[in-house]
C-alpha positions in Angstrom: -78.9 82.3 -181.5 -78.9 86.1 -182.0 -75.9 88.3 -181.1 -77.9 89.9 -178.4 -78.7 86.6 -176.7 -75.1 85.5 -176.9 -74.0 88.8 -175.5 -76.4 88.5 -172.6 -75.3 84.9 -171.9 -71.7 86.0 -171.9 -72.4 88.9 -169.6 -74.2 86.5 -167.2 -71.3 84.1 -167.2 -68.7 86.9 -166.6 -70.9 88.4 -163.8 -71.2 85.0 -162.1 -67.4 84.4 -162.3 -66.7 87.8 -160.8 -69.2 87.3 -157.9 -67.7 83.9 -157.1 -64.1 85.4 -157.1 -65.1 88.2 -154.8 -67.1 86.0 -152.4 -64.2 83.5 -152.3 -62.3 86.0 -150.2 -65.1 86.0 -147.6 -66.4 82.4 -147.5 -64.8 79.1 -146.6 -64.8 76.4 -149.3 -68.1 74.7 -148.3 -69.9 77.9 -147.8 -69.1 79.3 -151.3 -70.1 76.0 -152.9 -73.5 76.1 -151.1 -73.9 79.8 -152.1 -73.2 79.0 -155.8 -75.5 76.1 -155.7 -78.4 78.2 -154.4 -77.6 81.0 -156.8 -77.7 78.8 -159.9 -80.8 77.0 -158.9 -82.7 80.1 -158.1 -81.3 82.7 -160.5 -80.0 80.8 -163.6 -82.1 78.1 -165.2 -80.6 74.7 -165.2 -81.3 72.4 -168.2 -80.6 68.7 -168.6 -79.3 67.6 -171.9 -81.0 64.6 -173.4 -79.1 62.9 -176.2 -81.6 61.7 -178.8 -80.6 59.5 -181.7 -81.3 60.5 -185.3 -83.9 57.8 -185.4 -85.8 59.3 -182.4 -85.7 62.7 -184.1 -87.2 61.3 -187.3 -89.8 59.4 -185.4 -90.9 62.5 -183.6 -92.0 63.9 -187.0 -94.3 61.0 -187.7 -98.1 61.1 -187.0 -100.3 58.0 -186.5 -103.1 57.6 -188.9 -106.3 55.7 -187.9 -106.1 52.2 -189.1 -102.4 52.0 -188.9 -100.4 49.2 -187.1 -99.7 49.3 -183.4 -96.0 49.5 -184.0 -93.5 49.9 -186.8 -90.0 48.6 -187.4 -87.0 50.8 -187.1 -83.7 50.0 -188.9 -85.2 46.9 -190.4 -85.9 45.6 -186.9 -82.2 45.5 -186.1 -80.9 47.0 -182.8 -78.2 49.6 -183.0 -77.1 48.6 -179.4 -73.6 47.0 -179.1 -73.6 43.6 -177.2 -70.0 44.3 -176.2 -71.2 47.2 -174.1 -72.7 44.8 -171.5 -70.1 45.1 -168.6 -72.2 45.1 -165.4 -75.7 44.7 -164.2 -77.2 48.3 -164.1 -79.7 50.7 -165.5 -78.8 54.1 -166.8 -81.7 56.5 -166.5 -81.8 59.7 -168.6 -82.6 62.8 -166.6 -85.9 64.6 -167.0 -85.7 67.3 -169.7 -86.4 71.0 -169.3 -90.2 70.3 -169.5 -89.9 67.6 -166.8 -90.4 64.9 -169.4 -89.0 61.3 -169.2 -86.3 60.7 -171.7 -84.6 57.3 -171.8 -83.7 54.3 -169.8 -81.1 51.6 -170.7 -80.9 48.4 -168.8 -78.0 45.9 -168.7 -80.0 43.0 -167.6 -79.6 39.4 -166.5 -81.9 36.7 -165.1 -81.4 38.0 -161.5 -83.4 41.1 -162.5 -86.6 39.2 -163.1 -89.2 39.9 -160.4 -92.8 38.8 -160.1 -95.4 41.4 -161.0 -97.6 40.6 -157.9 -95.0 42.3 -155.7 -96.0 45.7 -157.1 -97.5 48.4 -154.9 -99.4 51.6 -155.9 -97.9 54.5 -157.9 -98.4 58.1 -157.2 -96.1 60.0 -159.6 -98.0 61.9 -162.3 -95.8 62.2 -165.4 -96.2 65.1 -167.9 -99.4 64.9 -169.9 -101.3 63.0 -167.2 -105.1 63.6 -167.6 -106.7 60.3 -166.6 -110.2 59.4 -167.9 -112.4 56.4 -167.4 -114.3 55.9 -170.7 -116.7 53.4 -172.0 -116.2 52.6 -175.6 -118.0 49.8 -177.4 -119.4 48.6 -174.1 -115.9 48.3 -172.5 -114.9 50.6 -169.7 -111.2 51.5 -169.6 -108.9 53.9 -167.7 -107.3 55.2 -170.9 -104.0 56.4 -169.4 -101.4 54.4 -167.6 -98.3 55.3 -165.7 -96.2 53.4 -168.2 -92.7 52.2 -167.3 -90.0 52.6 -169.9 -88.3 49.5 -168.4 -91.0 47.1 -167.1 -91.2 46.6 -163.3 -90.9 42.8 -164.0 -87.4 43.1 -165.4 -85.9 45.7 -163.0 -85.6 43.7 -159.8 -82.5 44.3 -157.6 -82.0 47.9 -158.8 -82.3 51.0 -156.7 -83.8 54.3 -157.9 -80.5 55.3 -159.5 -80.1 52.1 -161.3 -77.4 50.6 -159.2 -77.5 46.9 -158.2 -79.0 46.3 -154.8 -80.0 42.8 -153.9 -82.6 44.0 -151.4 -84.7 46.0 -154.0 -87.7 44.7 -155.7 -88.3 46.6 -159.0 -88.5 50.1 -160.4 -92.0 51.3 -159.5 -92.6 54.9 -158.8 -89.4 56.4 -160.4 -90.1 59.6 -162.3 -87.2 58.8 -164.6 -88.9 55.5 -165.6 -92.5 56.6 -166.0 -94.4 58.4 -168.8 -98.0 58.9 -169.7 -98.9 55.9 -171.8 -102.3 54.7 -173.2 -103.8 51.5 -171.8 -103.6 49.9 -175.2 -99.9 50.7 -175.8 -98.9 49.7 -172.3 -100.9 46.6 -171.8 -101.0 45.3 -175.4 -98.2 46.4 -177.6 -95.4 47.0 -175.2 -96.1 43.6 -173.6 -95.1 41.9 -176.8 -91.5 43.2 -176.6 -91.3 43.1 -172.8 -92.2 39.4 -173.0 -89.3 38.8 -175.5 -86.9 40.4 -173.0 -88.3 38.4 -170.1 -88.1 35.1 -172.1 -84.4 35.8 -173.0 -83.6 36.6 -169.4 -85.3 33.5 -168.2 -83.0 31.5 -170.5 -80.0 33.1 -168.7 -79.2 35.5 -171.6 -77.7 38.9 -170.9 -79.7 41.7 -172.5 -79.3 45.3 -173.3 -82.7 46.9 -173.5 -83.3 50.6 -174.2 -86.6 52.5 -174.3 -86.8 56.2 -175.4 -89.8 58.4 -175.2 -90.6 60.3 -178.4 -92.4 63.6 -178.2 -93.5 65.9 -180.9 -92.0 69.4 -180.2 -92.9 70.6 -176.7 -95.6 68.0 -176.4 -96.2 66.6 -172.8 -97.5 63.2 -173.8 -95.3 60.9 -175.9 -96.5 60.0 -179.4 -94.7 56.7 -179.0 -91.8 54.7 -177.5 -88.7 53.7 -179.4 -87.7 50.2 -177.9 -84.7 48.2 -178.9 -82.9 45.2 -177.3 -80.1 42.8 -178.0 -78.7 39.9 -176.1 -74.9 39.3 -175.9 -75.3 36.2 -178.0 -77.4 37.9 -180.6 -80.4 35.5 -180.2 -82.6 38.5 -179.2 -82.5 41.4 -181.5 -85.4 43.9 -182.2 -85.9 47.6 -182.9 -89.4 49.0 -183.0 -91.4 52.2 -182.5 -94.6 51.6 -180.5 -97.4 54.1 -181.1 -98.9 55.6 -178.0 -102.5 55.3 -179.2 -105.8 54.0 -177.9 -108.7 52.6 -180.1 -111.7 54.9 -179.9 -109.8 57.8 -178.4 -108.0 60.8 -179.9 -105.3 62.4 -177.8 -103.9 65.9 -178.0 -100.2 65.1 -177.5 -99.4 68.7 -176.6 -101.3 68.4 -173.4 -102.3 64.8 -172.9 -106.0 65.6 -173.0 -108.4 63.3 -174.9 -111.8 62.9 -176.5 -113.8 59.9 -177.7 -113.5 59.2 -181.4 -115.1 55.9 -182.3 -113.6 56.1 -185.8 -110.0 55.8 -184.3 -108.8 52.3 -184.9 -105.5 50.5 -184.3 -104.5 47.4 -186.3 -102.6 44.7 -184.5 -99.4 43.7 -186.3 
């Protein structure tokens, strides 16, 4: 950061403190808090920090090559999550970042969180990079983009929108913090492999920590992939993978989410 930018930032902070101090003599407590809230939201940009692992940063530099496998192993397929961290049934959703992109979701899950997929209703939230197309490739017509859940609807029963346990809730459906633009292939084929492993473990009454992080290249609006890892408290479930956000027969511009037909684009099942 340049000296000029640091100086401007410091000047802004000093100015804000002085204004608050002066106004504090004229407003009551609640009034001044409301004023500051309005001031910061309108005049000073607010950013949400998203903590990304070294692995996620490295993965963001990778580029899928046609003919590659649908997913790759991370850390020799061993989760970096700590089973001892499982304390209570909850989901921790990462906040949207400065570009309004989904970041991360970590679920501390048990069998009670399993929910049937047929209870789902429609979704309306359009995540960043959303440019839906219905394409016919090799005789098959597909809507190539999905509103992909970081944590699948079927394993998020009895959680509210903030990830707190609520016995009256069904599952996470149209939550902006749990949705990203995902290809139909990545969502319905590849991610299903690992979501099924989590569901199977939960059905066997295992307690599972499951984390999915979106991985973007630079300021791209569509994820290049999803870093998914899980571990059960007894260690019987343990995986760590990067799922490419790709679609056979289609090339995506991950900066925008726009796409074009490319029949030479192939994805190899692992």
